[in-house]
Residue, then its C-alpha position, 0 to 999 in steps of 0.5 A: m877564393s880571394r887574392l891579396v897582392l902586396i907590393r912594397h914600393g919600387e926603389s926610392q931616390w934614398n934606398l938608392e942612396n942608402r939612407f934610412t928613410g921611415w916617415v920622410d916623404v922621398p921620391l921613386s928613384p928612376k929604377g924605382i920607377e921602372e920597377a912599379k911599371a914592370a910589377g904592373k906588367k906582372l900584374a897584367e892578369f889581374t882584376f883588383d877590387r881596390a887598392f890601399s897604400s901608406v900616406l907616402a909618396r913613394a908607395n902612392e906613385t908605386l901604386r898609380l903606377v902599377l894601376e896605369t900600366i894595367g888599366q885600372t886606374t878607377i878602382p877604389i883607394e884607401k890611403d892611410k898612415a897605418l900603413n906608413e913605413r916604420m918611423y926610424g927616429e933620429l936614424q931618418g935621413l943617415n947612411k946605413a954605412e955611416t950609421a954602422k960604423k958610428f954605432g957598430d954592425e951588430q947595433v944598427k942590426i938589431w934596430r933594422r932586424s929585431y922585432d921589439v928594439r927601438p932606434p933612437g926616437g923611433e919605432s920597432l917592427k912591434d910598434t908598426a905591427e901594432r898600427v898595421l894589423p888593426y887597420y888590416e883586421s878593420r879595413i882591409k880583411p872585411y873585403v878579403l872575406k868576400g872574396e875580393t882581389i886586393l892590392i896593397a902598395a906600402h913598405g919594407n917593414s909595415l909589409r913584414a908586420l903584415v906578413m909576419q901574421l900572415e904566414q905566422l912567422t915567429r919572431e925569429q923568422v922575421l928578423e931574416l925576412n926581406i921583401p924586395t922592392g917592386a916585387p909583387l906577393l901573391y897571397e891566396l886565401d880562403h873564405s875564413g881568410k887563412v892562407l892557402s898559398h903564397r909566392y912572388l910573381 
């Protein structure tokens, strides 16, 4: 059996300010730093074989703080833009409440939560999945199949895409899926990569 831990980065400064972040490199907020350290404490019993992260600072910093907290800073780490947050295009940097006033709550919900509708100039969740899932299959799953314990630090939508695949969620189910910041999500998988159990720690 292998164990896979997914963690959405701690709260970022733009999460705090209720802005669409996407690919903009925004640091963790003070609360986000504490969330990452708290996640590390929850993972103290784990010995990770390797870790993966997006190339964005908020995920990298979360991973660094988690690994420092558990004293595992020397494990192999691979960073790739395939795990980046969904790119929000023209919405990046805009306040979510102001955007809802401008375009309407329903339209903004469709942009944020639908599977295959793109915001202006940005990616849909389907687009995000089309880069996250091949990366998982080619770069991460082989280690899962070897029985390793893996940590992935990424983002709300890149992780939603992966969770949708791991849990075989429908498009309708993924619309309501919300992954909280800084909360480790543990998957236990069998030798074929099938999920046996999952829970937040």
